[in-house]
N, C-alpha and C positions, 0 to 999 in steps of 0.2 A: 665315622660317619661321613659318606660320600654322595654328591650332588650328580644328579641329571639335569639337563634343560632339556627341556621340553617344547615344541614348538608346534601349536595348532594352527591348520590353515584351512579357513571355512570358504566352501564353495562359489564360485562369482556367478548364481543364481538367484532370480527374484525370487524372495519370500526363502533366501538359504540361513538367514540370521535367527539367532535365538538370544533370549536373555532367561534362558532359564540356567539351573547349576549344572556344570557339566564335570563328569569325575573321570577320574583314569588311574589305572593300576598297571604295573609296569611287571610282564613275566620274562625272567632269564632263564637259563640253566642252570643256575646255581642258588636261586631264589624268587620270592615276588616281593613287591612295594607294597606300602598299605595301600587301600582304594583312597585315596587322595582329590579334595575336592579342590578343582582348579580355580582360584579366588580370582572373579572378573576387576582386576587391579585398573582396567579403562573404563569401568563400568559398562554402559549399555553399549560400547564400540567394540568389546572384546573378541565377541562371536558375530561381526559382522559380515555378510557376504563382501568377498574379495579379500580381506585382511588377515593378518595372521597376530597371533598373540604368543608369548613365550613364559614358562615357568617352569619353578624348581620343584624337582621330589626327589626329598633326602631319604635314604636309605644306612642303615646302620654298617651293612658291607656291598660289596660289588655285586651284582645281580647276575654275572658273567656275561654269555652271548645273551641277547635277548632275542625271545622268541616270540612274543604276541602283547598285544594291551588289550585291556579290557576300558572299553568305555561306556560311560551310561549319560543320559541326559534326565534331571529330577525335575520336577514343575515347583516353580514359587510360588508361592502364596498371594493373592490380587495381582498374579502376572497370569497374565493369558498362556496356555499350554500349546508351543508353538514345534514347527517342523525346523530340524534343524539340515545343513546340508553339509558335511564333513567330509574335507576333501582329502588333505593327510594329516599325517602326524611325524613329525621330525624328532628323533633322542640324540643327543650328543652324550655319550655317558662319559664316566670319570678319566677313562682309559682314551679317548682323543676318537673312539669310535662313532661313526655317526650313521643312524640306521632310520630306514623310513619305513613308515608304514601306509600304503595306499588304501584309501576309505572308497571316497567318491561316491557315498548313500545317505539316502536322506536317514535319519534318527527321528522317529517320530513318537514312540514310546520312553518308558521310563525300564527298559530289560536293559541287562548286562550285554556289550555287543563286544564281540573280538573280533580282533584283525590282527593278521600275521605279517611277519617284517616283510620286505618287498622282494626280497631272493628268490626268484621263482625256483619252486622243488615238485618234483613227481612222487606221485605217489611213493616209491620205493625208496624215492631221497628222504622222505620226512621221519625221521626217524625219532626225536623226543616226543615223551612218552603225552606231554600236553599239546603240541604239534598234532600228533595224530587224533587225537580227542577232538581239536578244536577243528579239526579238519572232518572227522566223521559227524559232528554234531552238525556243521552248518550246511554236510550236504542233505542230512537228515531233513532240516528247517527248507531247506531249497526245494527237496521232492515234495513238501507241503504246499509251499508259495506258489509252483507252476507245474499244475496239474495238466495230463492230458487231456483234450477233450475230441470226440471225434463229430464236429460239427456234420459232416454227411458223409454216408458211408460210400466208401470206394474214394475217397477225397483225404489230401495228407491232414493227419491230425491237427490240431493248433491248441492255442491255452485255454484253458478254463477261467472264463471270465462272464461275471454278469454284466459288466458296467464296465467304462473305462477306469471307476475311481477302487475298483477289487483288484485290481492290477497290484503289483507288488509298485512301492513308490520309485525305485529305482528305473522301473523300466517306462512311467508312465512320460506323457508330453511335458516339455519344460511350460511354466506359465507363459513366457514370450510364443512358444510355437501352438499351445492353447488356443490363446487371443487371435494372434494372426491366422490360424486356419480356419477359425470362425468366421473370423471378417471378410476373409475371401472368398466362404464358402456362402454367405448372406449377402454381401453386394455385391457377386455376381449376378445371381437369380435376382435381387431386389430390380437391379438396373433392366433386367431384361420386363421383370414382372410388371414396373412401370411405363413402359411400352405396350403393355398387354399382350407379350407373345408365350409368357408362359400358361397361359389357360386357352389359347387360341388353337381350336380344334380344326382352323382353317387349313386349307391347301394354299400351296406357292402358286402365285400367280405369274411371276415374272423373276426370272435371275435377278434385274435390278434390284426386285424388294429383299432379298437373300441381302445382297449386297446393303443395305440399310441397317439390317440387325449385323452385320458382320462390322459394320465401322465402330460398335463400342469396344473392341480390344481385337488391336491388332499385333502381328510380329512381321517382323521382314519377311520371313518364311512364310506364314502364314498369307501374306500378301502377293509375294510371287506363285505360292499354291494359286490362288483365286485368277490371275493374270493365265497360268499355263495350263490348270489342271484339265485342259484337253486333250493337251499334246500326247504324242505317243512316248516322247522322248523322258517328259516328265513322270506319267505312268511308270516306264522301266526303271527309270534312277529312285524311285520309292524302294525297290525291292532290293536295292542295293543300302541304301542310307536313310530311308524313310523311318519309321517304328516297326514296322515286322521286316529287320532284315535276316533273318535265319530259314525263311520258308525253300528262297532258290535254289535251285541243286542243276547241278550237268545234267544235259539229256543225251545218253550215247543210241538210246532205242526209244521208238515211240510207244505209251502205254497202249495195251490193246483198246481200250475203251475211251480212245482218242484219234477216230480214223478220219485224218487230215486227208483232202484230196489235193494231191502234189500239184496236179496244176491251176489250182485255186491259188495257191498261197503265194505270196509277195515276198521274196527275198533280198534285201539290200544288197545285196552282192553279185545277184543274179549268177548265183551257182546252185547246184542241185541239194534238196535238204538232207538227204544221206550225206555229202560232201561236207557241207556244214556242222553235221552230227558230229563225224569223224573228227573236223579240226578241232572240236570242243568249244563252236560257238554259237549253239544252241541250249536253251537253258527251261527246266520247267518247273511252273510251281502250281502245286496241286493240293485242293483244298477239302482232302476228300473226307475229314474228319468230322465235316459239316451237312456230310450227306445223307439224305433219309430223314433229315429233324422235321419235326412240327415248328415253325415259327410261332412267334408271339401274334398277338390280338392287342393292338394299342388303339385308342380312341373307337373303339367298337368294330374297327376293322381287322380282318386279317392281312397281317405282313408275309413277308418274301425273304427267302433264306438261302440261297444257294451253294451249290459246292464245286466252283469252276476248276477248269484247268488251262493252266494259260502257258504258252509257248511264245520264247520270246530268244533275239538272236542280237549277237555282236555283233556290230556292223563295223564294217573297213575303217571308220571312224571313231570307233572305239566308244558308241551309244550302245542302250540297251534299249531294243527295239521289240514291242508285241506285235506278233505276226498271225495269232491264231487263239481265240478263246471259243471253249465248250463250256457251257453253262450249270451241265447238269451231267453226274458220273457217267449215267448209261448211254451211249449212243442211240438216237431216236428221230425220226422223221420229224416231231415238235421238238427238236433238241439240235437247230442246225449250229455247225461251227461258223463263227464271226469270223472277219479276214477284215484288214485294215483298207482292202480295197470296197467292201461295203458300201452302203449311203453312210452319209456323215451320220445320222443319230441312230443307224443300226452299231453301227460299230460304238457310240460313245457311251448307247445304254450298255451294251455287252461290258464297256469297262465299267460302268459304274457299279454294275451289278459284284463286277471283282471287289473294286476297293469297298464295297459295303460288305462284302464276305469276309474280307482281310481284316475291317474291324473287330468283325467277332472272333476270328481268327488270332489275331492280336492282342485284344484283351484279356482272353477269356485263357487262351496257353500259352500264348507269348510274356505276357505281362503279368498277369496275375496268378498264373502255377507256375511259371518257370522264375520267377522272382519274387514273390510276396509271400506265395505259401512256402515255398522250398526256404526262404530265408528264414521265416518262422519256425520253422523245425527245427533248421541250425541252431538257432537262438533258444530254444525253449531246451533240447537236449543239453546245449552248452550250459545254460542255468542250472539242469537240475541234475546233471553229473560232473561235472567239473569246477573243483573251488577254488576260491582267487587267488591263489597260492601258484596255480599251475600255470605252466608258460603258454599253454593253449588256450586257458581263459584269458590271461594278459593282452594278447595277440589280437585274439576275437571279440572282446568285449566290445568295444569301440565298434565294430561293425555288427552289433545288435540294436545301436541307439532308435529308440521309438517304434522299431518293426512290430513290438507286439500291440502297442493302440493303433498305430495304422492301419494295421489289418483287423483287429476287431471293428474299427469303424467303416473297413470297406464291408466288412460282413453285413453290419448295421444298415449301412447307408446305400450302398451298392445293391449288393445279390441278394438282400431279404426279401420275401415276400414284397415289402413295401420299397423294396429300393430302386434306385434311380434306373438302374442296369435292366434290373427286373422288369420293371414298366414301361422302359421306353426303346430299349434295344430287341429287333429282330429277335436275339437270339435268347435273350431274357425268357424265363420261367422255365416247361421243361428240360426244353435244348440246352440252357447252360450249363444246367449239372451231368447231361449226357454229354457236352462238348468236355467236361474238367473232367472226367470218368475218361472218357476216348485217351484225351491227351495224356495222364498219368501214366495210364498203361501202357504207352505206346513209347514212354519219356527212355531216353538211354544215357546214362554215363556219357558217352562220347559227344552227344550234342549241348554236354552243360559246361565241356571242357572244349574254347573255342580253337585251340590248335587243331584239336581232332573232328573238332565239325569243319571246320573247314575244307581240312582234308577227304572228309568222307561224303562232303555233298560237291565236291569235286570243283571246287569257285577259288584255287589258291590263285589264277591269273586273270579275276577277269578285272576289266579295269577299272578306275576308280570308285573302286569299293572302298571306301574312307573305313566302315565299319570295323572290316577285317583288316584294314592296316593299324587303324589305331588299338583296337582290339587286344590284336597279336602283341601290341608292343606294350599294352597295360599288363597284359596276363604274365608277359615277361619280367614287368617289374614286380607285379606283387610275386611271380615266383620266385625271383631270387632276393627278396624280402625275407618269405617266408624259409627260405631253403637255409639263411644264414640263420636266421634266428632258432630256428625248431631246429638247425643242425648242430647249434650250440650245446641243447642240452640232449639230444639223442643222438649216441656216436656209434649205435650198432644198432640194427635189424632188431635183435634179440630185445632194446629195452624198449623198442615200440611195440612189442609182442606183449611185455611184462607190465604194459601201463595199462590196470584195468579200466582207471578214467577215460583215459581217452579211447580204451576200444569199448566202452560203454555209450561216449557220446556217440560214437561210428555205429554202432550196432542197433541204436534207438532212432538213429535217421533211418536207418535200412528197415525198421519196422514202422515205424510211426510217418514217416517222408514218402518212403515209396511203398507202404503197405508188402512189405518183406517179397517182394518182388524181384525173384532172382533173374528172370530177364533183363532189366533195365541195366545190369552189370555194374549195378550200384554198390562199391564195396560193402560187404557184411561187417568185416575187419581189416584192421590195418595189419602187413606184415613187414614193410618194410619200410625205411627212411622216404627215399622217392616217392611209394604208392602215399603215405603221409603229407609229403609237402605238396604233391599233385592235390588231395583231395581237399585240404585247407586251402589250398588257391583257388579251388573252383568255388567252394565257401564264399570265399572273399569275393570274387569276381563277379560271383551271383548278385549278392547284393549291392555292389555298389557300381563297376563298369556297366556289367549287363543291366542292371537295371537302369542306370541313366540312360542305357542305348535304346532302350526301349518305351521309357516312359515320360522324357523332358521333351521329346518334340510331339508329343501329343496334340497340343492345339496348334504346332507349328502347322500339322499336314491335317488336323479335323476341325480346325478353328473356320476355313472355311466347307463349308456341309458341300457341297455337291462334290467335293475331292474324296470326302469319307463319309455316305450317311451312313448314319447308326442303324436304318430299319430304310425297309423300300416296302413301298403297299401296293404294288400292282405287280403281275407276275410277268417273269422276261416275254419281248417276242417269241414267240412259237413258228413265225414264219418271218423272211427277211421283206424290207418295203413298208411295214406298216406303223412305223416310229415315227417320231417328229417331236418339237420342244415341248409341245403340249404333253405329249404322252408322257416325256420327260419330269416335266412339273408335277404330272399328276403321279407319277411314279415316285418321288421324292418325298420325305417324311414331312407330317405337319408341321406348324410353324411351332406347337407347344413340344413336340418331340426333340426339332431341330433345336430349340433355345438350352432345354434341359442338356440335350448333347455339349453343346458350345461352354454351359456353364460348368457342366462336370468336366470337361478336356482342361479349361482354363484353371482350374481349383488345382487337378492334378498334375499341373507342368509347374504350378509355382512354386517357386524356392522361398522357403521362409529365410528369415533373414539370421537367424541361428544355425543355419547349414555349415557343416562340418565337412569341409573337402577332402576327396580322399589322401591321404596318407599325414593328414593333421591329426593330432593325438594331445589334445588339450590336458587329458589326464595321465598323468603320470606311472601307468602299470608297472613298467619295467623299470629297475634300478640297475641294474648292472650296467658294465662299459659294454658288452659285444653286440647284446640286440638294440641298445640307443644308438650305437654308430650304424646300426645296419639300417635304423630308421630313419637316421640323416641321411644315410647314403640311398634309400628310398625317396626320399623328398629330392632330392638333388635329381634323379632320374627323373622324378614325374616332373619337375620343373624343365628339365630339357624337352624333355615329351608334350607340353606344353608350347615351349616357344616353337618347336617343330610344326606341330598343330596351326599352330598361328599363320606362320610363315607359309604354308602351304594354302590356307584358307583365303591367303588375300587375292589368291589367285584366281579363286572358285566362285562361279555365279551363284552357288546356293553352298554356303561354307558348313561343312560338319563339324559339330561343337560338341557333339553329345559324350563324346569318351575323351575330350580334354580333362586333364586329370583338375583343373581350375574349375570346372563345371562338373564332378563326378561328386556325390555324396558317398560317404565311409560308410552307408547303411541304407537299405528301403525304410525311408522316414517319410515319404508322400506317396 
């Protein structure tokens, strides 16, 4: 008779304890144990959240090398049928070997669940017949649990779900996340409702009136925005370090539809425009994706959405200053080009229309599509095509946390017919889907990989571009970790090509995320180890660093409405000299629209208490020495980057924290 010591770890999650019976079977290369009831010798404390309990499983002879365990939970009479969050099971064999079985799953039924030993195996490494069978059955079940759904033709596909409770348990919000999210959402609106703001369809009568609403919730940067929103330097700064830092690109030749009059333009260095362009000091922001759209109707009033062109100059003192703005794409007599030398309110109104356009470009393309929707595709493809024992699953699963539920809620509460964005943004309604479809059709693989994107936009040497500086370092740290971990498992390009599960993950992303558009440059398959490392790095960076960069600062830059109006309700001036402060106030969104925008941006910027920072992995999916060391090294690099960022920020008037690893979440979770 031989004895196995089995230690069962219950996860530290609210509601994760169970009073039900837990049974286990050990399966090895030379046999299997009986179906064993783990007698709760600690009573009600045996399977309590955050605790571990050990048991003996006896067998007539050794089972050989352990391949998997079978676990089930059985309901007891007179006791409630509950859910159990099993973290992992450790088994010490009579030969002295320790086997770890990662689980990290909710077990809610009485069905037998199989879990593999923690050593990562690619599909062609899995030679044991029981292991292969378990792998096949797992993926078969996953295909049922995670089904593709076409939300709107022309957009990335998403997970099929009737409501959050229909999502598989392991991808839902925790109890903590659910309650905090609901509390933040309700209190933000309730506070404004009590002041009579959410139902008021009145126009703003003064900037002071807006300030009184703004006093409800403030951040240091939102207060800075309130003081400096009219300034050209702050306007230009936001293209580098605001929530949309990926639109700006170097301009060597003026677009044909931007006929700037050279004698009217004011250059800060007193040089010719052509000379400044050749020196690389001129930059362009083009909102052409917003052209020709029918703007929303809010409170019964037609709204206005422009598609501006903005020219900026890097000045000798290293500031980025706007020097010309055209609010519509097609030149015309009623579409003047505005300059800083125009009257105060002509120039200010031009910038306000640009900032409002930037809100729509940022929210729909940069934020929703390029982080949320793509991260969901990466996650669903992983969960459908890659089993738990695969190294890719172990590497990527922490970067999918909460993504499927937050995206379901976004479709339900923000972009549905009754959603906040649909009702209160200038680009809500028909324009919204058009912008998303245009954005997806124009997306490129280059633009999703920050080193390539920075080079393609020609912004390698723009001063004070902290998004670029921090983002490149973050990308490099992720790349190095991915290269170390996957390089441990894939020693040749042939092994990458032979891994059918890895290839199916990639091809599903191409098909369901990018709708099989070859012009995107998205890989349809992976043929080399470097290709694989880059693609996986892009997936992790998109859902962590990039999402943080375009999400976390939403309230910082949008909480003070005049800096980022979500809609505008008067058309832009067609002739110069016709604007005033009164015109500006009439153009701003109504009180209720402002309140809805503020409360939504507050919610979307709010970090929950169960936030998990990039590089922190509470769940031990890897058990081998090499990947564990690579993760430790990754964490060390991130700590150094945090220290560098904090030291730099001490000398900045406006600190840039959105790429600080301590502030970056592992996944798209908000």
